[in-house]
C-alpha positions in Angstrom: 4.4 180.9 -47.1 3.5 183.6 -49.5 0.2 185.5 -49.8 -1.1 183.4 -52.8 -0.7 180.2 -50.8 -2.5 181.8 -47.8 -5.3 183.0 -50.1 -5.7 179.5 -51.6 -5.8 178.0 -48.1 -8.4 180.5 -46.9 -10.6 179.7 -49.8 -10.2 176.0 -49.2 -11.0 176.4 -45.5 -14.1 178.4 -46.2 -16.3 175.3 -46.6 -14.8 173.4 -43.6 -16.4 173.3 -40.2 -14.4 173.7 -37.0 -12.9 170.3 -36.0 -11.6 171.3 -32.6 -13.5 173.4 -30.0 -11.8 174.9 -27.1 -14.2 175.7 -24.2 -14.2 176.7 -20.6 -11.3 174.4 -19.6 -9.0 176.2 -22.1 -6.0 174.6 -23.8 -5.5 171.3 -22.0 -3.0 168.6 -22.9 -5.8 166.4 -24.2 -6.9 169.2 -26.6 -3.3 169.7 -27.7 -3.1 166.0 -28.5 -6.3 166.2 -30.6 -5.0 169.2 -32.5 -1.8 167.3 -33.3 -3.8 164.3 -34.6 -6.2 166.6 -36.6 -3.2 168.4 -38.2 -1.6 165.2 -39.1 -4.8 163.9 -40.8 -6.2 167.1 -42.4 -3.3 169.5 -42.6 -5.8 172.4 -42.8 -7.8 172.8 -39.6 -10.4 175.1 -38.2 -10.4 175.6 -34.4 -13.2 177.4 -32.5 -11.8 179.1 -29.4 -14.5 180.1 -27.0 -12.8 182.8 -24.9 -12.3 186.5 -24.6 -10.4 188.3 -27.3 -7.1 188.6 -25.5 -7.3 185.1 -24.3 -8.1 183.8 -27.8 -4.9 185.4 -29.1 -2.7 183.8 -26.4 -4.3 180.4 -27.0 -3.8 180.6 -30.7 -0.1 181.7 -30.1 0.4 178.7 -27.8 -1.1 176.3 -30.4 1.2 177.7 -33.1 4.3 177.5 -30.9 3.7 173.9 -29.7 2.5 172.4 -33.0 4.6 174.2 -35.5 1.5 175.1 -37.5 1.0 178.4 -39.3 -1.9 180.7 -38.6 -3.7 181.3 -41.9 -6.6 183.4 -40.7 -8.3 184.4 -37.4 -11.8 185.7 -37.6 -13.7 186.1 -34.4 -13.6 182.8 -32.5 -12.4 180.8 -35.5 -8.7 180.2 -36.2 -7.5 178.5 -39.4 -4.3 176.6 -39.0 -2.1 174.8 -41.6 0.8 172.4 -41.1 2.0 170.4 -44.1 2.3 166.6 -43.5 5.3 165.4 -45.5 4.0 161.8 -45.5 0.8 163.0 -47.1 2.5 165.0 -49.8 3.4 162.1 -52.1 2.6 163.4 -55.6 0.4 161.2 -57.7 1.0 161.3 -61.4 -1.5 163.4 -63.3 -3.8 161.2 -65.4 -3.3 161.6 -69.1 -6.3 162.9 -70.9 -7.3 161.0 -74.0 -8.2 163.2 -76.9 -11.9 163.0 -77.8 -12.5 161.4 -81.2 -13.6 163.9 -83.8 -17.0 163.4 -85.3 -17.0 162.7 -89.0 -18.4 165.5 -91.0 -21.4 164.5 -93.0 -22.8 166.7 -95.6 -26.5 166.4 -96.4 -27.8 167.9 -99.5 -31.3 169.3 -99.3 -33.5 170.6 -102.1 
């Protein structure tokens, strides 16, 4: 993934709220299952990791290794992950824009 794609995904993720929150229990199998489900549904995902700095990095590395997602951005406790879903990537044809009818020019003569 190149930098322009990451930039676009960061901009898209800006308005999202964290979907998954990892707390005191850490990265449990149940949390990993929810991350998998969320990545399948949303593709772009924000995860809040409530832990110390070093621990946050190891948790995000574990998530990336087990899910195959890519880390787009990590700011503080928020990690932005992206994993494309091939089933969701069916391209829809772009709608054809109809040209607007031009208004007839009317000349009014004033005296």
